[in-house]
N, C-alpha and C positions, 0 to 999 in steps of 0.2 A: 052939645053938638059933636064934639070930638068923640065922646063915648059912643054916641049913636053910630057915627061913621065907622068906628072901630068894630062895633058889633056887626054892622052891615058887611064890612069887608071880611070879617071872620066867617059870617054865614055864607058869603059868596065863595070864599076859599073852600069852605066845607063842602058846598054843593059841587064845586069843580073837582075836588078830591074824590067825592062820591061817584062822579061820572067816570073817572079814570078806569076803575076796574070794569065798569060796564062797557066802555069803549074797547078796552083791551080784550075783554071776553068776547065782544062782538067780532073783533078782528081775528080772534083765534079760529072762528068758524071758517075762515078762508084757508087755513093751514091744511096740509095733507096732499094726497095725490088725487088729481081730477082726470077723468077719462071721458072721451067723446069721439064721435065719428064725424069727420068733416066731409060734407057732400060737395066735393070740388067738381069742376067740369070734367066729365068723362071718367071720374075716378072717386072712390071713397077711401079716405085715409083715417086711420085711427091715430089720435093724438093724445098725449098725456102731459099734464103740467104738474110738477112736484113743487109745492110751495112750502117754504119754511119761514118761521119767524125768528130771526137771529137776536132781536131785542124787541121790547114792547113797541109794536107798531112798525117795525122795520122788517121787510120781507125780501127774500131772494127766491128765485125760481129756476128750474131746469125744464127742458122739454124733451120728450121722446116722440119719434115718429117711426114706430116699429115696421110699417110697410116699407119704409125707405132705409131701414137698418141704421137709423140715426138715434143715438141715446145719449142722455146727459148733456144736451146742448144748454150752455149757461145763458140765461136771459140777461139783458142789460139792466132792466129795471122791473120791479114788481112792487106795487103799492095799492093800498085800499083808500078810496075816497068816495064820498057820496054814496055809501052803501054798495060800491062796486069794486071789483078787482081789475087792475090794469097791469098788463104784461107787455113788454116790448123787447124785440130782438132785432137790433138795427142792421146787423150784417145781412140778414135775409129779408129786411123790410117787413117784418112780421109784428103785428100788434093784436092783442086779445083783450077785449073789455067785456065784462060780464057782471050781472047783478046776482046776489045770493038769493035763492028762492027756498023758503022753508028750511033753511039751515042745511039742506041736503043736496042742492043742485046749483049750478051756475048756468044762467041763461044770458047769452051775449053773442058777440060777433067776432069772427076771426078775419083779419084783413092782411092780405098780401097781394097788392095790386087790385084784387076784387074784395068786396065785403060779403062774407058768407056767414050765415047763422051757424053757431056752434054751441050746443048745450052739453054740459058735462056733469058727471056725478062721481062719487067715490068708488063706484063699482068697476073693477078692472075689466077690460075688454080683451079677450084672447085673440091673438093674431096667428092663424095657422101658418106654418112654414110653407113657403111657395114650392110648387112642384117644378123640379128642374130635371126632367128625365134624361137629358143629354149629358149631364155632368159625369165624367168618367169615374168609375169605381174600381178599386183594386180587387183582386190581383191583376197586375198588368203583364202582358206578354212582351214587354220591352224593358230596358233599363231606365230607372228613375234615380237621378243623382241630385241630392240637395247640396248646393255648393255656395261658396262665397268667393269674391275676388275684389280687387281694389282698382281705383283709377290711378293715373300715372304718378301723381304726387302723394298717394296713400291717404288723401284727405277724406275719401268716401269709400266705405265698404258696401258692396252690393250683394244682397241675398238673391239667389236664383235657383231655378230647377232646370236641369238638363235631362232631356229624354232622348233615347237613341236605341236602335235595334240591338239585339243580343249577339249577333255575329261579330267576330273580332276583326274589324276592318275600319277604314276611314269613311265617313259619310258626309254628303252635302249637309250643311246646317243652315237653319233659319233662325235669326235673332228677332224676337217679337218686341214691338215697341208700342206702348200703351197710348191711349188718347189723352185728351186734356183732363186736368184734375189729377190729384194724387191717387195712384192706382197700385194695387198689389200685382204680383206676377201673373195672376190669372185674369187680370182686368175685371175683377169682381164688381158687378153692379147689380143690385137687387137679387143677389144670389145667382145671377147668371155668371158663368165662368168661361167666357168664349175662348180665352187663350189656352185653358186646360183642354178644351175640346179640340182646338186646332192642333195642339201638341200631340194629343192622343191619335188623331187621324193621321198626321204626318209620320209619326214614329212607326205606325203600322204599315206605312207606304215606303219605308226605307230611308227616312230622313232624320237627322238629329235636330232638336229644337231647344233653344235657350229662351226661357221667359224669366223676367227680372222684376223685382220690386222697385218701384220708383224711389227716388231720394226720400228718406224719412219714413217710408212705408215698410211694413213687414220687417225683414231682417236687414234692410238697407239703412245706412246712416246718411248724414248730409242734410243740408237745409233746403227744403222745398220752396218755402215762401220767398218770393222775389226772384226765383229762378225763371228763366225764359226758355223758349225752344232752342236757342243757341246753346244754353247750358246742358239741356237734355241731349243735344247732339253730341256733346263731349262725353256724356255718360255712355252713349251708344258706342262711340269709338273705343271706350275702355272695354266694353263687352266684346267688340271685334278683336281687340288685342288679346283678350283672355281666350277666346275661342281658338286663336292661332296656336296656342300652347298645348291644346288637348290632343291626346293620341287617337281619339275616336273621330276627330274632325278632319275633313279634307280642307286644308287652308286655302285652296284655290276655288272652293265652292262655298263661300260664306255669303249668304243672302240676308236681306232685311225685309221684314214684313211689319208694316205699321198701320194702326187703325186711327182714323181721324187725324188729329194733330201728329200722331205717330207716323202717318203717311208722309206728312210734310218733313218731319225729322229724318225719315229714311232718305228722302231726296237730298236734304242738306248734307247728310253724311256721305251718300254715294257721290255727290258732286265734288267731294274733297278727298276721298279715300280710294286708293287703288286696290284695297283689299276686299271691296264689295263686288260680288260677282253678279248679283241680280237684285231687283227690287220689286216687292209686291205692295201696292197701296190699297188699303181697304177704306174707302170713303175718305181718302186724303184730299187735301186742298190743292187745286191747280191755279186758281186765280189769286188776286191780291186780297189782303185782309179786309180792305174797305168793301170790295164787292161781296166778299163772303158774308160780312155782318149785315149788309143791306138786304141781301137775298134771304138770309136767315129770318130777319124780321118780317119780311113780306110772306114767306112761305108758312111760317108758324102762325102768323096772324090770320091768313086765309083758312088754314086747316082748323084752327081753333075757333073760328067764327068771330074773332075780334076785329077783323078787317073785312070790309065789303069790297067786292071786285071793282066797283066804280071809284074807290078811293086809293087804288093801288099806286097809281102814278104820283098822286099827291103825297102819299106816304113815302114812296121811294125818294122823292126829292127832299123831303124832310130828313130822312135817314142819311142821305148823302151830304146834306149840309152839316150835320153833326159829325160824321166821319171825316169830312174834309178839314174841319177845324181841329179835331182831336189829333189828326196826323200831321198837322203843320204848326200847331202852337205847342211848344214844349212844356209850358207851365200849366199845372192843373187849375189853379185859381183863375188865371187869365183865360184859359180854355173854357172854363165854366161860364165866365162872364160873357165871352164872345158867343157861346152857344145860346145862352139865355137871350141875348140881344137879337141874334139871328133868327131864333125860333119865334120870338115875339113879333118880329117884322114879317116872318113868313105866315104866321097865323092871320095877319091882316089881309092876306091874299085869298083866304078861304071864302068860298061862296057861303051865303047864309045857311043853306041846307047842310053843308058840310060842317060848318062851325057848330051848328046845333047838335049834330051827332057827336062831334069831337068833345064838346063841353059836357055832354051827358055821360061820358065815360068816367070822369073823375073831376072833383072840384079843383080850382086853380092851385090851392095849397098842395094838394096831393100830387098834381102834375108837376109842380115845381120841385117837390121833394124827390119824386121819381127821376126827374131829369138830372138833378144833382147827383143822385146815387149812381145813375148810369154813367155819367161823364167821369166822375171820380174813379169809378171802377176801371174805366178805359185807360186811365193814367197809371194804373198799377203796372209794374214792369212786365209781367207775363202777357197781359192782354194788349198793352201798348205795343209790344214787339210784334204780336200777332197781327194787329190791324195795320201796322205800318209796313209789314213785309209784303213783297210781291213774290209768291212762291214759283212763279214761272222762271224767275232768275236762277233758281236751284235746278229745276227740271231741265233747263236748257243745257246744263253741264253733266247730265247723267248719260253715260255712254255704254251702259250695260243693259241687258234685257229688262223690260218693265211690264208688269201686269197691273192695271188699275181697274178696280171693281167698285161699283156704287150700287146702292139700291134705288130703284126708280121712285120710291116714296120717301126718300131721305129728305127731311125738313131742316137738317143742320148743314149738310154739305150737298147742295143740289147736284144731281148726277150730270145733267146736260152741260152746263158751263164748265164744270171742273174736269170732267173726262175729256172734253174738247180741248181745254187749255193744257192739260197734261200731254195729250197726244201731240199737239202743235209745238209745244215747247221742246219735247224730247226729239221730235223729228227735225227741228230747226238746226240741230247740230249734225245732221246726217245719220242719226241713229234711227233706223226703221224697225228695230226690234221692240216695238211697243204694242201692247194689246189692251184695249179698253172695252169694258163690258158693263152695261147697265142691267141689273137683275130685276125683273118685273116683280112689283108688289112687296119689296123689302124696304125696311126703314134704315135708320142710321146704324143700328146694331145688327143689321142683316137678319131681321126677324120678319116673318109674314105678319103684317099689321092691319089694323082696321082704321083707327084715327091717325095712327103713325106719329102722334105727338109724344113728347118726352115722357109725359106722365103715364103713358100706356106701357112703357118698357117693363115695369114691375108686374103687370097683370098677365103678360104673355108667358106661357109655359115654355115655348120654344126659345132656346138661347141662340142658335145659329141655324139658318136654313140649309138643308142638305146640299142644295145646288151651289151654294157658296163654296163649300168644301170640295165639291166635284170640280168646279172651275179651277180652284187652286191646284188640286191634284193633277188634273189634265195638263194644265200649263206647265207645271214643274216637270212632268214626264217628257214634255216636248222641248223644254228649254234648258234643263239642268241635267247634266250627266250623272 
């Protein structure tokens, strides 16, 4: 009996050992670079996954999104199970699951909020460089100075470009402030370089312009992670101090021009510094952070077709519940628990017809995961500062000339409520030198748009609408000596 069992186990072990090379060989078929085109709503994106096997059956993966200029993004997990490859990128809420077909293709689904078919092969897909006809090209008929400077305690070095006319005299100067997210000095997004275009336009009009790499970007040092708008305001103050030392700059004519969050930062700096002579806000926020986030959700949902008009008020109330908790409960875990309880109770108020549509969007597990992701992100320092702030408090303290511009199709910072809030706040201190303009048909980047959604930015050739530049030039001519 013992001999028979020994023989049996030896045979079983032999069979298992024989299977290992087959399994390893099968898993190897998933290695390599995979390419496919994701047919997302309103946009097609080329994606690539680069899969490596670091040990038998142990995989790692990186992802490229060439259309979005994103390369080498490290995935959290990659593994093979049940004849399929699974990849997950938690930071962006991305998963990809696909089965191997004929050892040459992957057929599966990409999920990021929505579940979209994505088939991939080993054949690379060329992505043509986008056309950006407005980007300035040398030679320039003005001075271009690549420079660096430090903040007050020398802990951060800033890389920057100063452009100014060639005549030897002092010029009014505009310091450009980027929007949210880590940006370089040109505010480069999908190869659009709006700050380079603005600097080129204004240098030809007789102004000096300083554009600066954000902390940790380009030639700037410093820690970007966990920094807030208040920290970025200190960075701008360092830029103002630097400009005051330059022989080609009129120290009494230093202005700030900020885009999006940069517009808010311009107001923050102008509210505390007497060295700021004027402010130009490009899609800057005038309301409080809670109002901003609620309006963003509704506008993007309607434009993207994810929200039906009859559900707007229901959605508005739900978003307000979430924002109210996040801005009053300081702890993330406690905040998440309260949001889950509040939203569960709120769902009970839905009519049957609404509940059916709501549940059709995603299963309960996915909804819960998305809610957790959203809430935790709102407790990160940068976003928590933004949603907790009331930017009217800063605009009320601005006593210099102000130009505030928005696009009428802006889905991130709605023109109506924000322009109105900026005007009312500035005028409340007796400052009547405020001009607000909504530019018809322009999105958040001041491009002429069609869908006007974020994912359209890359597809548009236009980087900046000419009428935006004309508005800035005319206002400066009338308000800055």
